[in-house]
C-alpha positions as CSV (number, residue, x, y, z in Angstrom):
1,X,98.6,79.2,97.0
2,X,96.0,79.3,94.3
3,X,96.2,75.7,93.5
4,X,94.1,73.0,95.2
5,X,94.4,69.4,94.1
6,X,96.3,70.6,91.0
7,X,93.2,72.3,89.6
8,X,92.8,75.8,88.3
9,X,89.8,77.2,86.4
10,X,90.0,76.8,82.7
11,X,91.9,79.4,80.8
12,X,88.8,81.1,79.4
13,X,87.5,81.7,83.0
14,X,91.0,83.0,84.0
15,X,90.9,85.4,81.1
16,X,87.3,86.5,81.9
17,X,88.0,87.0,85.6
18,X,91.4,88.6,85.3
19,X,90.1,92.2,85.3
20,X,88.0,91.5,88.4
21,X,90.9,89.9,90.2
22,X,93.0,93.0,89.4
23,X,90.1,95.1,90.8
24,X,90.1,93.1,94.1
25,X,93.8,94.2,94.6
26,X,93.7,97.6,92.9
27,X,90.6,99.1,94.7
28,X,91.9,98.8,98.3
29,X,95.4,100.0,97.3
30,X,94.0,103.0,95.4
31,X,92.6,104.8,98.5
32,X,89.7,102.4,98.6
33,X,88.8,103.6,95.1
34,X,87.2,106.7,96.6
35,X,88.5,109.3,94.0
36,X,86.8,109.9,90.7
37,X,89.8,108.5,88.9
38,X,90.1,105.3,90.8
39,X,86.4,104.7,90.6
40,X,86.7,105.0,86.8
41,X,89.5,102.5,86.7
42,X,87.4,100.0,88.8
43,X,84.4,100.6,86.5
44,X,86.5,99.8,83.4
45,X,87.8,96.6,85.0
46,X,84.2,95.5,85.8
47,X,83.0,96.3,82.3
48,X,86.1,94.6,80.7
49,X,85.4,91.5,82.7
50,X,81.8,91.5,81.5
51,X,82.7,91.9,77.8
52,X,85.2,89.1,78.0
53,X,82.6,86.9,79.8
54,X,80.0,87.6,77.1
55,X,82.6,86.5,74.4
56,X,83.2,83.4,76.5
57,X,79.5,82.5,76.5
58,X,79.3,83.0,72.7
59,X,82.3,80.8,72.1
60,X,80.9,78.1,74.4
61,X,77.4,78.5,73.1
62,X,75.8,78.5,76.4
63,X,73.7,80.7,78.7
64,X,74.8,82.0,82.1
65,X,74.4,79.8,85.2
66,X,72.6,81.7,88.0
67,X,69.4,82.3,89.7
68,X,67.1,84.7,87.8
69,X,65.2,85.7,91.0
70,X,67.9,88.2,91.8
71,X,67.2,90.1,88.6
72,X,63.8,91.4,89.7
73,X,65.1,93.8,92.3
74,X,68.3,94.7,90.3
75,X,66.4,95.5,87.2
76,X,63.9,97.6,89.2
77,X,66.6,99.7,90.9
78,X,68.4,100.0,87.6
79,X,65.3,101.4,85.9
80,X,64.5,103.6,88.9
81,X,68.1,105.0,88.9
82,X,67.8,105.8,85.2
83,X,64.5,107.6,85.7
84,X,66.1,109.7,88.5
85,X,68.8,110.7,86.1
86,X,66.5,111.4,83.1
87,X,64.0,113.4,85.0
88,X,66.0,115.8,87.2
89,X,63.8,118.0,89.5
90,X,66.5,120.7,90.0
91,X,70.0,121.8,89.3
92,X,72.6,122.2,92.1
93,X,74.8,125.3,92.2
94,X,77.7,124.6,94.6
95,X,78.9,128.2,94.7
96,X,75.7,129.4,96.3
97,X,74.6,126.0,97.6
98,X,71.1,126.2,96.1
99,X,68.8,123.8,94.2
100,X,67.3,125.6,91.3
101,X,64.0,123.9,90.3
102,X,63.5,122.6,86.7
103,X,59.9,123.3,85.6
104,X,60.1,120.9,82.6
105,X,60.5,117.9,84.8
106,X,57.6,115.4,85.1
107,X,56.3,115.9,88.6
108,X,54.7,112.5,89.1
109,X,57.9,110.6,88.2
110,X,61.0,110.2,90.5
111,X,63.7,112.7,89.8
112,X,67.1,113.6,91.2
113,X,67.7,117.0,92.8
114,X,71.0,117.1,90.7
115,X,71.5,115.1,87.5
116,X,75.3,115.4,87.6
117,X,75.7,113.8,91.1
118,X,73.3,111.0,90.2
119,X,75.0,110.4,86.9
120,X,78.3,109.6,88.6
121,X,76.6,107.0,90.9
122,X,74.5,105.4,88.2
123,X,77.5,104.9,85.9
124,X,79.4,103.2,88.7
125,X,76.3,101.2,89.7
126,X,75.9,99.8,86.2
127,X,79.5,98.9,86.0
128,X,79.2,97.0,89.3
129,X,76.1,95.3,88.0
130,X,78.2,94.1,85.0
131,X,80.9,92.8,87.3
132,X,78.2,91.1,89.5
133,X,76.8,89.3,86.5
134,X,80.2,87.8,85.8
135,X,80.7,86.9,89.5
136,X,77.3,85.3,89.7
137,X,78.0,83.0,86.9
138,X,81.6,82.3,88.2
139,X,80.3,81.4,91.7
140,X,78.1,78.7,90.3
141,X,81.3,76.9,89.2
142,X,83.5,75.3,91.9
143,X,87.0,76.1,90.7
144,X,86.3,79.7,89.8
145,X,84.5,80.4,93.1
146,X,87.5,79.2,95.1
147,X,89.9,81.2,93.0
148,X,87.9,84.2,93.9
149,X,87.8,83.4,97.6
150,X,91.6,83.1,97.6
151,X,92.0,86.4,95.8
152,X,89.8,88.1,98.4
153,X,91.7,86.5,101.2
154,X,95.1,87.6,99.9
155,X,93.9,91.1,99.2
156,X,92.9,91.4,102.8
157,X,96.3,90.0,103.8
158,X,98.1,92.6,101.8
159,X,96.1,95.5,103.4
160,X,96.4,94.1,106.9
161,X,100.2,93.6,106.5
162,X,100.7,97.2,105.3
163,X,98.5,98.6,108.1
164,X,100.3,96.6,110.8
165,X,103.7,97.8,109.4
166,X,102.4,101.5,109.5
167,X,101.3,101.2,113.1
168,X,104.6,99.4,114.1
169,X,106.8,102.2,112.6
170,X,104.4,105.1,113.6
171,X,103.8,106.2,110.0
172,X,102.5,109.8,109.6
173,X,100.6,109.3,106.4
174,X,98.8,106.5,104.6
175,X,100.2,104.6,101.6
176,X,101.1,106.6,98.5
177,X,100.7,110.0,100.3
178,X,103.4,112.3,101.7
179,X,103.1,113.1,105.4
180,X,100.9,116.2,106.1
181,X,100.4,116.9,109.8
182,X,97.5,119.2,109.1
183,X,95.5,116.5,107.3
184,X,96.8,113.2,108.6
185,X,98.0,114.0,112.1
186,X,95.0,112.3,113.6
187,X,96.3,108.9,112.3
188,X,92.9,107.8,111.3
189,X,94.2,106.2,108.1
190,X,95.1,102.5,107.6
191,X,97.1,101.1,104.8
192,X,95.8,103.0,101.7
193,X,92.4,103.8,103.3
194,X,91.8,107.4,104.3
195,X,89.3,106.3,107.0
196,X,90.3,103.5,109.3
197,X,86.7,102.3,109.7
198,X,86.5,101.6,106.0
199,X,89.7,99.6,106.2
200,X,88.3,97.6,109.2
201,X,85.1,96.9,107.3
202,X,87.2,95.7,104.3
203,X,89.3,93.4,106.4
204,X,86.2,92.0,108.1
205,X,85.1,91.0,104.6
206,X,88.4,89.4,103.9
207,X,89.2,87.2,106.9
208,X,86.1,85.0,106.5
209,X,87.4,84.0,103.1
210,X,90.8,83.2,104.5
211,X,89.2,81.1,107.2
212,X,87.2,78.9,104.9
213,X,90.1,78.5,102.4
214,X,92.3,77.3,105.3
215,X,89.6,75.0,106.6
216,X,88.9,73.6,103.1
217,X,92.6,73.0,102.5
218,X,92.9,71.1,105.7
219,X,89.7,69.2,105.3
220,X,90.9,68.0,101.9
221,X,93.7,66.1,103.6
222,X,96.4,68.3,102.3
223,X,99.5,68.5,104.6
224,X,102.6,70.6,104.6
225,X,103.2,74.2,103.9
226,X,100.0,75.2,102.0
227,X,97.5,75.0,105.0
228,X,100.1,76.8,107.2
229,X,100.4,79.6,104.6
230,X,96.6,80.1,104.6
231,X,96.6,80.0,108.4
232,X,99.2,82.8,108.4
233,X,97.0,84.8,106.0
234,X,94.1,84.4,108.3
235,X,95.9,85.4,111.5
236,X,97.6,88.4,109.9
237,X,94.3,89.6,108.5
238,X,92.5,89.3,111.8
239,X,95.4,90.9,113.7
240,X,95.1,93.8,111.2
241,X,91.5,94.3,112.3
242,X,92.5,94.6,115.9
243,X,95.6,96.8,115.3
244,X,93.3,99.2,113.4
245,X,92.2,102.0,115.8
246,X,88.6,101.9,114.6
247,X,86.2,101.4,117.5
248,X,83.8,99.3,115.6
249,X,86.2,97.1,113.7
250,X,87.4,94.9,116.5
251,X,83.9,94.6,118.0
252,X,82.5,93.5,114.7
253,X,85.4,91.2,114.1
254,X,84.6,89.6,117.5
255,X,81.0,89.1,116.3
256,X,82.1,87.5,113.1
257,X,84.6,85.2,115.0
258,X,81.8,84.1,117.3
259,X,79.6,83.2,114.4
260,X,82.5,81.4,112.8
261,X,83.2,79.4,115.9
262,X,79.5,78.5,116.2
263,X,79.4,77.3,112.6
264,X,82.8,75.7,112.2
265,X,83.6,74.6,115.7
266,X,84.3,71.0,114.8
267,X,86.4,71.9,111.7
268,X,88.5,74.6,113.5
269,X,89.4,72.3,116.5
270,X,90.0,69.1,114.6
271,X,93.3,67.4,115.1
272,X,95.5,66.1,117.9
273,X,95.9,67.8,121.2
274,X,99.5,68.6,120.3
275,X,98.4,70.4,117.1
276,X,95.7,72.3,119.0
277,X,98.1,73.3,121.8
278,X,100.8,74.6,119.3
279,X,98.1,76.5,117.4
280,X,96.9,78.1,120.6
281,X,100.4,79.1,121.7
282,X,101.0,80.6,118.2
283,X,97.8,82.5,118.4
284,X,98.5,83.9,121.9
285,X,102.0,84.9,120.8
286,X,100.6,86.9,117.8
287,X,98.1,88.6,120.2
288,X,100.8,89.6,122.6
289,X,103.1,91.0,119.9
290,X,100.6,92.8,117.7
291,X,97.3,93.3,119.4
292,X,98.2,94.3,123.0
293,X,100.3,97.3,121.9
294,X,97.2,98.6,120.0
295,X,94.8,98.3,123.0
296,X,95.8,101.5,124.7
297,X,95.0,103.7,121.7
298,X,91.8,101.7,121.1
299,X,90.7,102.1,124.7
300,X,91.5,105.8,124.5
301,X,89.3,106.1,121.4
302,X,86.4,104.5,123.2
303,X,86.9,106.6,126.3
304,X,86.8,109.8,124.2
305,X,83.8,108.7,122.2
306,X,81.3,110.2,124.6
307,X,83.1,113.5,124.4
308,X,83.8,113.6,120.7
309,X,81.7,115.5,118.3
310,X,81.6,112.5,116.0
311,X,79.3,110.5,118.3
312,X,77.0,113.5,119.1
313,X,77.1,114.5,115.5
314,X,76.0,111.0,114.4
315,X,73.0,111.0,116.8
316,X,72.0,114.5,115.6
317,X,72.5,113.3,111.9
318,X,70.2,110.3,112.5
319,X,67.6,112.7,113.9
320,X,67.9,114.9,110.8
321,X,67.7,111.8,108.5
322,X,64.5,110.6,110.2
323,X,63.0,114.1,109.6
324,X,64.1,113.9,106.0
325,X,62.4,110.5,105.6
326,X,59.3,111.9,107.2
327,X,59.2,114.4,104.2
328,X,56.6,112.9,101.9
329,X,58.5,113.9,98.8
330,X,61.7,112.1,99.9
331,X,59.8,109.1,101.3
332,X,58.0,108.5,98.0
333,X,60.6,109.1,95.3
334,X,63.9,109.9,97.1
335,X,66.3,112.7,96.3
336,X,68.3,110.7,93.8
337,X,71.3,108.4,94.1
338,X,74.4,110.3,95.3
339,X,72.5,113.5,96.5
340,X,72.5,113.1,100.2
341,X,75.3,115.6,100.8
342,X,73.4,118.2,98.8
343,X,70.1,117.8,100.6
344,X,71.3,117.2,104.2
345,X,72.2,120.9,105.0
346,X,68.6,122.1,104.2
347,X,67.2,119.9,106.9
348,X,69.9,120.4,109.5
349,X,69.1,122.5,112.6
350,X,70.4,126.0,112.5
351,X,71.3,126.0,116.2
352,X,73.0,122.6,116.2
353,X,76.3,122.5,118.0
354,X,77.6,119.9,115.5
355,X,76.9,121.6,112.2
356,X,79.5,120.3,109.6
357,X,79.6,118.8,106.2
358,X,78.2,115.3,105.9
359,X,79.1,113.5,102.7
360,X,77.4,110.3,104.0
361,X,74.7,109.7,106.7
362,X,77.0,107.2,108.6
363,X,73.9,104.9,108.4
364,X,73.6,103.3,105.1
365,X,70.1,102.1,105.4
366,X,68.8,105.6,106.3
367,X,70.7,107.1,103.4
368,X,69.3,104.5,101.0
369,X,65.8,105.4,101.9
370,X,66.6,109.1,101.5
371,X,68.2,108.8,98.1
372,X,66.2,106.1,96.6
373,X,62.8,106.5,98.3
374,X,60.8,103.8,99.9
375,X,60.3,101.7,96.8
376,X,63.9,102.0,95.7
377,X,65.1,101.1,99.2
378,X,62.7,98.1,99.1
379,X,64.3,96.9,95.9
380,X,67.8,97.0,97.5
381,X,66.6,95.3,100.7
382,X,64.9,92.6,98.6
383,X,68.2,92.0,96.8
384,X,70.2,91.8,100.0
385,X,67.5,89.8,101.9
386,X,66.8,87.4,99.1
387,X,70.5,86.5,98.9
388,X,70.7,86.0,102.6
389,X,67.6,83.9,102.8
390,X,68.9,81.7,99.9
391,X,72.3,81.4,101.7
392,X,70.6,80.2,105.0
393,X,68.5,77.8,103.0
394,X,71.6,76.3,101.3
395,X,73.4,76.0,104.7
396,X,70.3,74.4,106.3
397,X,70.0,71.8,103.4
398,X,73.8,71.0,103.8
399,X,73.5,70.4,107.5
400,X,70.4,68.2,107.0
401,X,72.3,66.1,104.6
402,X,75.4,66.1,106.9
403,X,77.4,67.5,104.0
404,X,80.5,69.9,104.5
405,X,79.6,73.4,103.5
406,X,81.9,76.5,103.4
407,X,80.9,79.0,100.7
408,X,77.5,80.2,101.8
409,X,78.4,80.2,105.5
410,X,81.4,82.4,104.8
411,X,79.3,84.8,102.7
412,X,76.6,85.0,105.4
413,X,79.2,85.8,108.2
414,X,80.8,88.5,106.0
415,X,77.5,90.0,105.1
416,X,76.1,90.0,108.7
417,X,79.3,91.8,109.9
418,X,79.3,94.5,107.1
419,X,75.5,95.1,107.5
420,X,76.0,95.6,111.2
421,X,78.7,98.1,110.4
422,X,76.4,99.8,108.0
423,X,74.0,100.7,110.8
424,X,76.4,103.3,112.2
425,X,78.8,103.9,109.3
426,X,79.0,103.9,105.5
427,X,80.8,100.8,104.2
428,X,78.2,100.3,101.4
429,X,79.3,103.7,99.9
430,X,83.0,102.6,99.4
431,X,83.8,101.1,96.0
432,X,86.5,98.8,97.3
433,X,84.0,97.3,99.8
434,X,81.2,97.3,97.2
435,X,83.1,95.0,94.9
436,X,83.5,92.5,97.8
437,X,79.8,92.8,98.7
438,X,79.0,92.1,95.1
439,X,81.1,88.9,95.3
440,X,79.6,87.7,98.5
441,X,76.1,88.4,97.2
442,X,77.0,86.4,94.1
443,X,78.0,83.5,96.3
444,X,74.7,83.7,98.2
445,X,72.6,83.9,95.1
446,X,74.6,81.1,93.4
447,X,74.3,78.9,96.4
448,X,72.1,75.8,95.8
449,X,72.5,75.9,92.0
450,X,73.2,72.6,90.4
451,X,76.8,73.3,89.5
452,X,77.5,74.9,92.9
453,X,76.3,71.7,94.6
454,X,78.4,69.4,92.5
455,X,81.2,67.8,94.4
456,X,84.7,67.4,92.9
457,X,85.6,63.9,92.1
458,X,88.7,63.9,94.3
459,X,87.2,65.3,97.5
460,X,84.1,64.8,99.6
461,X,83.8,68.5,100.2
462,X,81.1,71.0,99.5
463,X,82.1,74.0,97.4
């Protein structure tokens, strides 16, 4: 399934990318890489890939191939994060839940309210940056980019298949965990993800990759079992999103599918009427078997949403976040990466009916402003926005030249969906999702580079 036209990336690239490829599969299967131990493993894989990649550059006597514009916001947030860590304004004591001020801190510089919490995030962030550098160079090369797309697609297929099986047999606990009615009786897990919304967001990042791999295999003129296998990967992954009981997952998947249909209408429905009819029958059959049985639970979840404390709690949390942002100290410098959970209780209303522990704001953009301050958040938004603008530019140029284009379009669809999810949840805080976001941002920032535009000799397809 990884071969196309008999071509794989050269062995040195396979060696350099192998830790990241392992990470693509390890992270979602290790509880989304949400425990300190699993985050550490993912960080080691990213750094290992970076070190091997550096050795590869030395052996080849070449420099990396990527746009240097993305380094402006990344270097800025890296320095800002280091300043937050090096200049803490207080120390957090969890037993008493107090922030004890540090008088020796430099008051005019940004500083974290707790160095320990910020240190964990910064270490992980630097490891992700190391992995992103490798992905950025890899995505400017045709074969390596498509190897990564296929790995993302298969990782989503694995998670979807496990989740569908769990729902079919009525599993009482997520993967690798013994059943515990007190903790998992609400059935909000999916595959190895503790929180089904995170699993839905992960799958919504995977099925676009499966879609374009399938379309590219078919556009290349290949016939037989390979395109059918990728069509199966695509359908199972999409079904996994709809079987998932997350309220937002299916809605956002629908948004992504609409965007995909608008962009790839001609490619999706190419072929004879018989092929289209058989494909439609197969799709309807899958929907009847897998999706319809999950609709009652999904409908019940939506019907209960107006009465559940989660919805009311979110609205109150957003109000608190806006008051936190209005605080000049937070607006200017931020509380420090990874410190939202420490600061939020100090701003929460005492008479609130929904007072409970909030680890994340369930709104990633507000949380970014709170933790990083206005200037830090601007750096992150420039990084995301710059990649998206570059991707749109690449797609526009391809359309003007009547040239087939897949990579940037896939990345744009995936990023639009995950950013929409981030407006009312926290996908950007989950390491297994972060590594996929790093990949798609690498695709966008690498789009339009000389090597990314180069066509293979045996196919008139864009990368």
